[in-house]
Every structure is written in C-alpha cells, then in structure tokens.
N, C-alpha and C positions, 0 to 999 in steps of 0.2 A: 416396489410391490403394488402399490393401487394402481399404476398401469394394466401390469398383470392381472390384477381383478377383474378391473373394466373389461379387458381384451373377453378375459371368461365371459364375464355375465353377456358381451354381445354375441359371442359365441355361440352359447348356449341357449339365447332367444331366438337366431334365425335356423334352430336345428325345431326349437318347437312347437314349427306350423302353423298355419294361418290363425285368426281369430284374435280381435282387439282384447278381447278379455283374458285368454292365456296371456299374452304378451306383457301384459299390462300388470297381471299377478304374481309373473313370472320375475320382471324386472324389482317389482317389489319385495318380493324373499329375495333375490336374487344382493339387492342394495341391504335389507337387513341383514344375509350373510356379510358382507363386505364389513360392514358395520361391527358386527361379534366378531371376525378377526381380528379387527384394527383393534378393539377391544382390550383380546386377549394379550396383546403382547404387553411387553413390560420393560419400564424405561429403566436404567442403572440406577437413579433414585430411588425408583421406588422397590426394586432387589435390598437396594444397601436400608432403605428403612425396615424393611423387613427382615433384614440379616441381622439388622441391632437387637430388633424382637424377640428373637430367636438366641441370641446372646442373655436378652435380659433375663430371658426364660429359665435356661439354663442355668444363671446364674442363681434364681429364686430358687430351683430344684437344687443345684449342688449345695448352695450356700444353706438351706434349710436341714439336709445330711450331715454336713460339717455342724452345721450348728446346737442342730438339735439328737442325732442320732452317732455319731462317731463316738468311738469305735466300734458299735452294733452292727449287723450285716445290711440291716434295710431301716430304711425309714419310718416310720406312720405315720402320717401327715397329717392327719385329725384329732391324733394323740398327739403330736406336735414331740414326740419320744420316737429312741431309737426299737428296733425288734430285736429282740436276745434268746436266742430255743433255748426254749424249757423256760422262761421267764413269762410269757404270753403263752393264751390256750392252745393247743398244738392242732393246728390246722392239717393234721395228715400228709401226704408227699409233697406237700408242699415246701411244706417246712426243711424236706432235702438239699435242699440251693443253699442253706445258712449253715455254716460251719464255724460261726465263731473267727472268721477270717476276716473281718471289715470289707464283705463282699461287693459293696456298693462301690467305695474307694477305689479298689482293684479292676473292676469291674471300666471305672470312670476315665483312669489314668493318660489311657492315648488319644480319647475324646479332649483334652485337657490343649492335648498338641496341637489336634486338628483345628480348634476353635482360637489356636493363637494363643493360647492364656501359659506360654512358658513358665511364667514366677510360679503360679498357683500348681503346674504337671512338678517343677523341682521342688515344692513345699510337700506335693503328696508323695511324691517318691521316698523321700526324709520320711516321713510318715510310716510309710508300707514296710520301709525298714525296720524300723526301730518299734512299730507297736505289732503287725501281724507275724501271729504264729501258726504254724500247717500242722502242732503235732494234737490238736486237740482233740479231743476221748469221745467223738461224737460221727455218729453215722450220717454220708452225704453220698446223693446223686453222683452217681460218676457222669454222667452225660452235664449235666448242670456244671459240676464242680471244673471239668475239662474246656468244657467252650465261654466260660464264666471268669473265671481264675487262671488255671493256665493259659489262655489264650490273652487273659486282660494282662499278667506277667510280662507276657512273650512279646507282644504287644509294645505295652511299655519300657521293654528294655530296648528292643529295637528303636523307638524312637528316641532316648535316652542316648545309644549307643548314636545317633545319627546325630543328634545336637553335641555330644563330646568330641564328633571326629572336625566340627564343623569349625570347633574354638568359641572359648566365651562362656559358653552354659555347659554343666557338666562335669569338670573337669576331673572333678573331685570322684567320679563313678567309677566304680571297679567292678562290673558288671554283679551286682547282688543282687537283683531283680532275676537276672539268670540264672544265680545258684539257687535261690526260692522256686525257679520254675521247677529246677532237675527236682529239687528236693518234695516237690507238689509230686509230680511222675512219678517219682518212685513208691510216695503212700496212696496212685492210682492202680499201679500195676499187681498190688497182690488180688485185683477184680477179675486179674484175662487168666487166673489158676483155675481154668476149667479143661475139661476135658476135648470140647473143642472150639478154643480159643475166643468163644464170646466171651465176653465180659458179665461180671455178675453187673448188677442194675446198680449196688449200692455199696458202699467199703466206710468203714470204720478210721481214720484219718489215722489214730495211733495203732488202730491193733491189726486193719485191715480188713479181712475175712472171715478165714476159718478158726482163727485166735478164739477162744470160751468166753472171755471178752469183748470180743466185736461185736454182738449184738445186732449181725448180721451175717449171712450166707444163706440162709434158707429158700432164699428165693431164687424160683426156677426158670422164671419167662423177665425177657428185656425186649424192648421196643426196637425195633429196626431201625428207627435214627437214634435210638439208643448208643448200641452199637455201632455203626455207619458213621461216626458223624466223630470220629477221635485221629484223623489221618492228618488233620491239615496240624493242629495242634503238634500231635505227637512228632510229626516229621519233621516241625521246625523246629521242635527241641533236640531229636535226634542232629540233626544238621547243625545246630548253633553250638550245641555240646559237646558232640560227637560220642554219645552215645547211642549205639545202633539199636540197644533196646524198645524203644518208644514203638519206633518206625515198625520195627519188628513187627509186635502184636497189634497195633492197627493196622497191618498189611494184612495178617493172619486172618480177625472181626472180617476184615470186607471179604475176603476169597471165600469166606463159609457161605456169607451170607448172597453171596453171586452165584456159587456152584447149589443154592437150596432154592433159588429164583423157580418160578415153573417155567420149565423149560418151553411148551407151547406157548404161552402169553409172553413171557420174558417181563412178567409182573412179582413182583416180592409182595410177604404179608404184610400186616403191621408187628404182630407180634409174634418171639420163637421161643422156643423151650432151648436156654440156653447149655443142657445137658446134652438132649439125645437130639438137636437142631430140628425139628421138628416145627411145623409151625402151629400156634394157638390160634390166632386170630389170623386169620387167612384176607380180610375184605382189603383189598388195596386201594390207594390214589394217590396223593399227593400234598395232604396237608398231616394234622399230629398223625405223630408214632413215624411216620416214612420221610418226610419233607426232607430234612438236611441230608439223611443217604445220599439222596441224587445229587443236592449242589456237591457234597462233598464228593462226590465221583469228578465234576466238572471241575471245582477247583483244585482238585487234587492233580488233576493235569495240565492245570495253567502254574501251579506253585511247582509242582514238581516235575513238568515236562515229560512223565511219563504214559508214553499209550495206552497202554492197557485200561489206564481210568477212563480214558477220551473213549477209547471202543467199547466198554461198559454200558458208560455214559449211553451212548447215541444207540447200544440196543432197548436199554429202557427206556429213552426218551422217546424209540418208534411207537414201544408199547403204550406209551404213554399216552402218545399224541391219536393211537389207532383204538382204545378203549377206553380211556379217562376223560379224555380231554372233545368237550363236546360244545365248542365254541358257543355262549360266554363261557357255560358253566366248566366244570371240574369235580367230577363225580367220583364216587368209589365203586369200584364191583367187584366181586368175586376173584382171585387169580385164578382159580381153576377153571373159573367161567365164567372171563370178561366182558360177555354179553348183558351182563345180569347186575345190572343197576343196586347196590343192598343199603343203600338208606338215602333219604329225600330229603340231605342235605348237608352244608357245608361249612366246614370249621375256619377260622378268620387265617390260621395260620398257610394256608395254601396261598396268602398274597403276595408271597414271598415267590410264588412260580413264574409271574411275569417278567420280573428280573433277571431270575436266569433263564429264563428263555433269549431276555436281550442279548444275555453272553452267549447265546448257542446262535445266536444273528438270525431269530425264529419272532420277527416283530409282528405279526399280522396278529397271531395269537393271545401276543403277549400285550397287543392294545385293546383286543375285544377282551379277555378275561379283565386286566384294569379299568377296563371302565365300566363293567358289570359292578366290581368292586366298588367303583365314585360313584354310581346310582346307589347302591345301598349305603354307602356314608353319606349321603345326601336324602337319603328318606328315614337314617335313622339317628345321626349327627355323628357314630363311629359305626365300626364294623362290629356289630354284636358277634359274644364267643363262634358261637354257629350260629344260622341262619338257614333258610329253606330255599330249597330250587323257586320257590315262588317269593323267595327276598322278605319273608315276614322272619320274624327273632324266632329261633327255637332255642340258644340259649342266652341271655339278656346280657352275661357280664362283658366289660370293655375292661380291661388290663392295658393300657396304655401300651399294646404293641404295634411292633415299627414297620411289621414286612410292608402295609401298605405305604408307607412313607418309603421305605426302601425301595420299592421296584417302579415307585414316584420319579426317584433321586433315575435308576437307570433310564426307563424311558427316556426322562427329558436329555441325559446325555446319547441317547441314541437319535432321537430325531432334529431336538432343539427347537423343539415347540414349545412357544410359550404360551399352550394350553395348560401344561405341566408345573410351570411354575404356578400359574393361578389353582389348581389342585392342592399344591403344597400351602400355598396361602389358605387355603381353605383347616388343614391338618391345622397349620397353628392356630386359628383365629379359634376352631372349635375347640383347643386344647383350655385355650386361655378362657374361653367361656362357660365351658361344662366341667372341666377335670380342674383348675386353679386351686386351690384352698388357699389359706393363711401360710401356712407350711411346706407348701412344694406343691405339687400333685398329688390327686387320687384316682384311684382307679374308679370308675363307673362298675357300682353292681348291679344293673340293670339301664340299658340304655329307654328303657319305655317309660321308665321311671325318672332318673336322673340321679339316684341316689348314689352315694359315691361309696368306696369301701377304705378300709385305712390299713390301704397299701401301695406304696411305691417302689414296680420293681424295680431292681441293677441295671435288666435289660434298658431302661425307659433313658437312662443318660448314657450308658455305651453306647444303644442303635441309633433313639427318635433323632436325639439333637446332631448327634451327627451327620444320618442323612440330611435330615433339612437342611443347617450349615450346606452343606457342599452344594443343595440344590442352589443357594440362591449366592456364592461363591465361586467366582471365577477362579482359573486355575493358577493365575498369577497373584491372587489374593494370601494364596497357601501358604504355610510355611514350611509345607511338603510339596515333593512331586506326587499326586494323589494317584498317579497311572502309575509311579512304580511299588505299587501295592494292593495285594485281593483281600477282597473282608473277607472273615469268619463269620459263620452263622450270626458268632456276638456283636459281628462288625469289630471285631479288632485286626488292625492290621499288621500283616504279613508279608515280606517283602521276594518278588517275583524272580528275583536272582538268588533265591537259593537254590533254583537247579542250578546255575552255572556257575556261584561262587562256590560254594560249599558241594563237598563230594557226595554219591549217593552214599549209603550205608551199604555193608557188604551182607551177601545171602540171605537176602529178603528180596528179591524177586519175585513179584508175584507170579500169578498163574495169569499166563498169556490169551489172549480170546481171540479165536477164528471170527473174523467180520465179515458175513453173508446180509448185512442187512443193505440197503441200496444207499449209496451216500450221495451228500448233496454238495454244494461250492462251501458248506460250513462244519463239514463233519469232521478236517484237520485243523481246525484254525480257530483263533478267537478274533472274532469279527472286531477291525478298527473302526468305532464310533467315530474315527475324521473322516472316513470315507463314505462309511455305509448310507448315511441317508441327510447327507449335508444341508443344513438350513433349508429343510423339506417341510416345512410343519403341516403342510396339505396331504401330505403321506399317509399321517398317523388320523386326520380329522378326517377322512372320507374313509378310514375304517372306522374311527369309533361314533361317526351318525347314525349308523345303523341300528347302535346299541344305547344311542340316546337318550331314551325315552323305556326302559326297558323294566323298570320299577313302578311305570306310570306315573313317577314324578311331572308334571308340567307339561303330560297331553294325554291323548286318548292313548291308550297302552296298543300298542301292535303286536299280537297274538303271535307265541311262537307257535311249529306246525305242528305240537305233539299238544296242545291243546284243545278242551273244547271250551265254548262259548258258554257261560254259566252266568247267571246271574239270581244273586237272592232274591224273591219276590215273599217279603208280608202280608200275611193274610190280613188285611187292613183296610179294604175297601176302596183303592184306588186307582182312579182312573189310568189306563195305561197310559197316554200321551201325559198325564202331569204324575206319573210313577218314572216316566223314563226324565223328566226334568229336574225331579228329586233327586237324580241319581247325577245329577249335572251336564246331561246331556244337550245340550241348546239348540233349539228346534227352530229356524228361524222361516215367515210364509217367505216360497221363491219371488213374489211380488215386490221384496221388501230389498231382494238381493237383485235383483234386474231391474228396478226401477230407472226411467228412461230409456231403456232397450224397445225396441217394437220389432214386432213377429214372432211368431213360435219358441217357444222355452228348445223344443226340440232342436234350432239353429245351435245350440250351443253341447255340442259334444260333452258328450261323457253324462249329464244330466237326466235321469233317470226319475222314474215313480217306480216305487218299489213296495211290496207285499213280506208283512215283519212275519215271521209263524212262531210262536213261542208255543212250544211243548211243556205242561205244568207235571211237576209230578215233587210228590215231598220225597222233604230229605233228612238225614240226621246229620246233629250238628256235630263233624267229625274234628272242626279244629277246638271246639268247644271242650275245657280242662271242667269236670264234673267233682266238684270237692267232698272230700270226704276226711271225716272228722275221726279223731281217738277222744274216746269218750268215758272219762275218768266213773266207773260206778260204784268201790267199794266207798264205805267209811273212811271219811268223813266227807266225802266229792258228794255221793250219790246220786251222779249224771247231773251235775251243774258247772261242773269243769269241761269245757269242751274244746277241741285243739284243731284247728283248723288244719288239714293234710291235702298232701298231693297222691293220687294215685299211678300204677304204675299199668303198663302195658302186659306186662307180663305175668305169671304167676295167678291164682285165685281172682275170679272175677268179682270181686264184693257185691256188685250190682247186681246179681245172680243170686247173693245170700239174703231172704228174708229177713233174719237177724240177724248178723252180720256175725263177727267175726270175736268170741272172748275167750278170756284170759291172763294171767297173772302176767307183768313185766318181769323180765330179766335182765340185764346189763349182760353182754357179751362179754367173754375175754381170748383172745386183744377185742380191744371194744372197735377196731377196724375191720376185724371181720375177715382178713385177707389170707386168713391162711387157716389150716388145721384149728377147733374150738378146743378152748383147754378149759370149758364152765360146762362143757356136752351134760353130765349129770344133772350140774343144776337147769339148765337150758333146757330139758328134755320134758316136753309137755306146756310149755311156756311162751309167751312172745316174748322174741328180743329187741334187745333195742341196739342197732350198733352205728356206728360214726361213720359218714359219708369220710372219702378221700382213701387214695393209695390203689384202689384197684376198682373194677366196675361192679355196677350191683347187680351183676347176675351174678360174679363170683364170690361175693357176700350171703347173697342167696341160695347159692348152693352149699360153700360150709356150713350155714348156718341150720337147712334143711337136713342136713347129713345129720348134723347135731340133735334133732328131734327137735326143736323149735314149730309151732304153729302157726305161727305168723311171724312179723317181723314189721319193725317200726326204724325208718333212716333216721338219724337227724344230721342237719348239716353242719360242717365246719369252719365255714365262714360266720365267721362272728358278728352278732348284729344281725344278721339277716330273719325276716321276719314276713309271716303275710299279709299284711299289711300294705307294705312299702313294696313288694316281689311279689309278680304273678305267679297265680300256681306253674306248673309243669309236670309231664307225665313221665314216668323214669320207662327207659326203653333199655332193651337190650343190645349187647355187642352186636350181631349180625346176622350169629347162627342161631341154630334152634333153640328155643327155651320150655319148649314143651313140658321138659322133665320137673319145672321147677312149679311144683301147688301150692305155695305157702301162698298168704293174703299181704302185702308188700303197701307200707305207707310209705310219706315223706312228711317231715315236719322240718319247718327252717328250725335255726336254732334259737331263737327266743321263746317259740311254743317244746321245742324241746329240752330249754332249761326249767321252764314249767313240769315237762314230767319229771326229768332227773331228781330235779328238788323233792316233789313228791315222793318218789321212790325212798330217796334216802330220808325223809324225815318217818314214812309210815311202813319204811320195807316190802311191805308186802299189797300192794296195788295193781288192781284187776280195772282191765279198760276193756272197752267195747268198739273195734274199729268195723265199720259199715258205711255207705256215703253218707254225703253234709243230711239230705233231704228226709230221710230213715233213722235221724237220732233220737233217743226218746226226748221225748215230750217237743216234738218238734211237727208242726203242721205243716201238710204235704200243702205245695203251689203248683198251680197251675204254668206249664213248660206253657209257652210263644210258642206259636205252631209255623213252622217256617215250609218254605217249597221252595225250587229252583225253574226258572225256565229258560230253556235250552231254547237257540234264536238261531234262525234260518235264513238268508239273505237271499233274494234274485230277482232279476228283474220280472215286474208285472208282465202276467201271461208265461214264463217259462220256470215256475216254482215245480217242483217235482211232482207228481203224481200220489196217488194214494194215501189211504190214512195215517193219521198220528197213531202215534206208539200210544198214546196218554189224554186226557183231558188237552186243548187244545184254545189261546186266546191271540185274535188274531186282529194286526193293528195293519189298517191301509192304510198308507200313506197316499193319496193320490189329489187329482182333480187341483193339482200344482197345488198343494196348499202348505207341503209339509217339505221343509229338505235340513236332511242333517248336518251339522254344517261344525268346523273345529275351528276354537276362537285364535291360535298361534298361526301365525304370518309364516314362518318356516315351514308349518304343514301344508302352504296353499300351492308350494313347490312341487311335494312331494304328490300332493291331490292331482297336481296337473299331471305329471311325468306317469301318475296311475291312470289317469283319462288317456291317454296314448296310447297306454301299454298295452288295455282294455279296446282298441279302435283297431289293433291290430292281431289281439287273441279270439277277439268276440266277447261277450260274456260267458262268464265262469262262476263255480258256485264258489264262496270264500270260504279262506281256510278256517276251523275252526278256532278260538282263542277268548278271552277273557275282554270283553270289549265295556270300556268307559271312555267318561266324556269331561268337559272340563266348563264351569260358568263362563259367560262373559265376566262376570267381576273375577274369576279367579286367573283369570290373562295374569302372566309374568314372562318377563322375554327369556330368552334363553340364550342369552349373550354370556352370561351372568355365568363366573366357573362354580359355581356354588349356590345351593339355596337352602334356606331353615326348612325344613320341613319336621313336623311331629310326628314321635315316636309310633311305632303301631305297638297298639296295647294287648293282641292278642297274646293270649294263652298258648304252649305249646309245647311241645313233649320234651324232653329233658333226658340225656344218658350220660351227663357229667358225671363218673364217679365219684 
C-alpha cells in the first residue's frame, strides 16, 4: 500500500508543472494525505476493542430494559421504569407502537443471536412464549406492529429453527414463535377490509376495525410507507405457514400504490386516501412517509425472486435519480410537477437510502449522500430529526435512529474502506458520550442543547446494535452466515432461501410491468460485494473528498453552484479588514509567505492582486423566530402570567394585529383535533386548546376553524419540554396551500401548556391574549439590532465588470502586494494549486456565488480524523412536526 501511495505522489508531482513552490506544496499535501490514509486503517485489535464496547453498550441497554421495564413495551431510561400505555401521559400517535406485548423484548430477539448471546436468546424466547399476549384491547399502528412485532417473531423463529437444526440448543422448540406470528397476522388482517385493498393505519388487536368496540376505523388516510411496507413480513409468514392470505393482501396494497403513481413522473405521494385511492399529500421524496415503500420493492425481489418488484423499483429509482436526488442532497418535490422542490429541509429517515443504493449497485450517489449525512453529524453530534439544505437544525430531536449506521454498514461491505469503520467508531463514541444514562440510553430532545428525552425506542436494540456489531465483526466470527438473510426495515432477518425452498402462494400473482426504461448492468442483479469493489478504498475517497467540507466544518466553505455569497454585516463600525478577520478569514502579507524568494511576485503563477466589492443591503432576519406569548388576562392573573409561545408560518399573522387576539380558552374534543370536533358548540367563538400529535398542524387547524374557533393554542405532547431548554420553532404547513386557514396559531411546550391547562381546570373561565412577545401588556419595546448583508464579487484587478452597483458599496482593495487570503489546512494547499493550474488554462473567470468562510490559524484542525466534535447549531428553525 505504501509503495502505491508513493508512486501516486510522484506521478502527481510530475504532472504538476514547473515551479519549486508548487512542487513543495504538492508533496507536503500528498504526504499529509498519505498519513491520513494510514490513520484511517484499523487493526484487528482495534476492531475487537470497539466490538467489545458495542457488546457492553448492548448489555447496558438490554439489561436496563429487562431490569427496570420488562414486561412493559419500552424502557423510560430517565425514570428507570417501563412505559405502559395508559399509565403515562398520552404522546399521541407515538404510543400506537405500544400494544402491551413486551415490544422491546420481541424486537430484540434476533439481535441476541447476531451478538452471539445464545443463552439470553433461549431465555428470551421462553419469556415471549409465556408472558406475551397478542389479544389486548388496544389500538395499534398496523405499520409499526408489522415491522417490529410480526417481523421480530418471524426473525426469532428463523433463528430458533436454525439453532434447533444444528442440534444442542433449542431442541424443545416447537415453532411456538411462528404460531404467535400467525395469530398476530390474523389480528392485523381486518385492517385490509377496504374497497381499495389499502389497509387502515390502525387496528384494535382484540376487536379489529369495524367493531363498535374497536375505537378505530374512522381514519381515511394512510402513508405510502404504511401501506407499502407489509410484503416482506406478510409474504414470509405465508411461505412459512402455508397460508397465502397474508401475501395476497400485501401484494394487493402494492398493486394499488403502483397503479396510483403519477404516470408522467413515476413518483408517488406521501399520504393516500384508503377508500378512493386519491393522493392527500402529493409531495414526493425518499424520507418519512415513503421511505420503506421503495426499500420493500427492492428487497421483495431479493427475498421472493419476483421480477415484477424489481421492475417497479427500477422505474421508481430512475425517477428518484432524475427528480429527487441532487447529490449530495435528497429533496422533496411535487409528484405532479417534480421540477419544483416543496420544502427546504430533509428528515433523518432518508439516511437509509445510501444503503439501498448499495444494494442496487449505485455506489457513487450513495457515497455522496452518506458523506453529507456524516458531515451533518459532525456538526450537530447526531443527525437531527430534520435539517435544512443549509445543514442547520430544523427539528432538533434525535431518537437514536439507526438509519445512518445502517448505510455505514452497507458502504463498508461494498467498499472495504476503513473510513467507514471510523465513521462507525464515531457513532459508538457519541452514543456513549451524549446518550448514555444510568438506566440505558436516552433519546436527545434537542441536539442544540443536548437535553434528553425519557424514551428508548425498541428499534434502538433491534437495529442500531445489530448494524454496529456487524460493522466491526468478520463473517467468520458470527454464529450465522449473514449473507443468507435479508434485513427487513426493522433489521429482522429473513432467509433469502424462501424463494426456492418455499413454494410461492397460488392466485396472487401481481400485475406485470412493461419495462421501457433504459437498463444498466445492475437492473436485474443484486451486486456481489465480493467482486464489486474489492479492497479499493480509494474509489470511495475520491468521491467523498468533494463533499468533505460541505457543512463548513474544518475549512472554508466551498460553495454549491446555486448559492450566493452573503456575509452578515452588523452596523458596528468595524473596518473592513478587521471585520473579515473577526469572521475567521486569515490575512497574511505576501512578503511573509514568500520570504527568501527573489524576483517579482508575478513569477509565481496564480498570485493575483484582487479587488473585492461588497454591495450592501438591509435584510430581514428571516431565520429568526419571533417569540409570541399567551398572556392570561382574566382574574386572578391580570396579565401577570405570560407563557412563551412559538408562531406559525400560516394562518393569521399576529405581528400585523396591533392588539393581538383575545378570547377565552376551551379544550378541543377530541384533544388531538385530527377529526371532526365533537365540542363545536362549546368551541365556537373561543380559542381552542389542542394537543400536538397524530396528524399535521394544518389538519388540526382546519378542523378547529370549521368548528368556529377564533384561534388555536397547540400544546406539545412531549412530556417535560419547555421554552427554556428547547429553542422555539415556527410551525409550517404540509407543502400544499394554507391560504384557507385564517386563524391565529401559536405553540406551547408541555411545561407552559401545563400551566395553561391547570389554570383552566381551576378557574373554568380563562381569557388569554395571543400576540408577539414584544407587544405583551406591560412590556417595554426594545430596539432591534440593525443588520445588513454584503454581497461579494471577486475578480482580478482591472477585470471587474463595469457598471454601477445596485446599492451602497464598500470597496476593499488588496493591492501593493500587501495582503493575501490564505487557508490554513495542509490538505487545502493541494486543491489551491490544482485550481491555479486550471485557472492558467481557462484564464480569469468570475467565481461561482456561494457562502464564504475562513478559519484562523488558531482554529486549525487535522482533517485525518474520522470525526471532530463541533458545537451544536443553536439557531431557531421552523418546525412542521405534527
């Protein structure tokens, strides 16, 4: 390896052209690059240490669940007790995963086998058989119950059967887990009793859907992923049990989604009506609401060998790469007009997509997107639940989701690049540093503040530890041949032999697909990781390097083509050069750089005297969230109780109402306001209180407006959230027009909401005032800091375009060979020299617009490290989370 690196160094030096300076800089940067490559490698001993650390972390999490929570569904790691539905405050649709069936135990069963904890597995199977009931009178999510519980039972049955066949272990096992899976499958089937074949989103485990006692069946919509993520579990259940009904229903649902795709773009929407098959939300992406639909098309082909699923996936994939993928970003577009982006943020669930692209064999965009995600984790410690296209926090939550670790595992399998081992190591370290608590691991309520949330979802044990352990474990060290299995979306293991050892079910052949798209070498194959890119980590590195400083962490930001150069300039009287220095741009006299060299500076190619022109314009602080308040004005409060609230980007603009909006408050019924309001008579002419969760803010607002409310106060369903620990956000719409909503809308975190609801319970008649914080009664107005932006144009002296500037202008002239803008990282020197050579060939050109950052000498960091801790972005961003 070292010989190859040295040869590469000298080959590059030979083509670098004459000039001792260029040669020296290039050799220095390449030697630094070579040292980086060596530091990225990982010895077997290091891998063993990290693998043992992962096992210890799993023992801490699983042990805490078994000690403090079992037989409850989930562990509350801050409270050190189990979460039992009905005994804890309602969290809305989040609780639909909980069915009083020891969710975490079932979801973790096959993880125990992968981690070679076979004694614990055998004990856990016995517990599941004796303690778990599946006929509880509880309404659960069809989607979550399928992937977590049904998938968990099937994966555990497959593992138990394998161990039994080997002899020694599980000889007492008589397919009890398979029988439980079949019982659960039958309890989910009533959800498919619709005219379309698309399932209801919820089902009562005891009473089904249409029974008067079911407390469900009124829903009309479901998400695309909810309806399209059934085929792996249902088909496996049919093949293993011999009952074809499950696979038939799952195939029918996929047929409907395929038929309802937008024929022009081949994209699907996010939410669909289960009765008339019309799209309710037409935005299309690869994240929340759609993600696992695409995943299951590809994996259904791998598991079942049915070409129709691969044909559909390939058609969808071509559309995704045409409209949604804008490397390294994955954007959301309108399915009927896919050239239009419908939002400026991405959600963390799309982190699975690079792993799916690896299965497809499309490695380049997988590497690009994964690197973008890694840069975001370096900036914020974890992937925020949602982040903007500028990589700022949109929703600050991190729920210990495993999708980024999943894609990291797939990329390492595909490339053999030890870089991905270092990425995995950073995940392990951050989980221990920022999520570990005495009773397990706690979700992060906001990555900007590091505050914890009292939840440890079952998928953390089912997926995260499985992918991390496999990343650092050789195949020979595993108790099973991992290549014999396909991972479900919950990382449960189903044998790929099902397509050959188990006969397909009769009478459920799905619609054939005429394939007219251009095919490539991977169109009808699942690429072999053994031959695709054997031991060639440089392949991935050359792609990654273009995105290494995407978020600006570590060096000056290299702009994307679509961005302008904008720097915030506050009216503080600083001289231009001092201002640039304060922003981290290092300015060094040329005579210091070239000390000891004789002759004119012009002998050194690529050194220019430049003229920097800044067009100055006043700007509004668009990213700043203006705090609102709910002020209690009726006796005995009389304006003294003021609750900080977040605004909305739709509905009545309270900043334009001189005196705010006044009214008495009434609690909506149902409290979540996701369906027609029962208390419309009581609500008319009043300000409604509604609980966050189960549906979008805009849906709640429309129902409440229809009921006659004059305003809405949404209250967070996350227990313990408050405005002091969590930055405010702006509620936004669902991508469609919200002009019909004319109510004023504000949002209270749960602690402030508790004050308001307690006041209502005690006094029954409470009047409030909704208005911006700066206008609250008895509040003195404060001066707002004046800000402005400067737009920069850069050109060689004498080549600046003629014509007057469009606004006031600051002109920074760097001449007389006094100043030279310099970047500090060694690795950047190589890039600068290459740019100089390209500049010589092209001649001077106007630079691409983009953000402009720099770094001081004191901020230098070695870029060899696979990770560097960065302070979390504390900006307040909009939020659409329902």
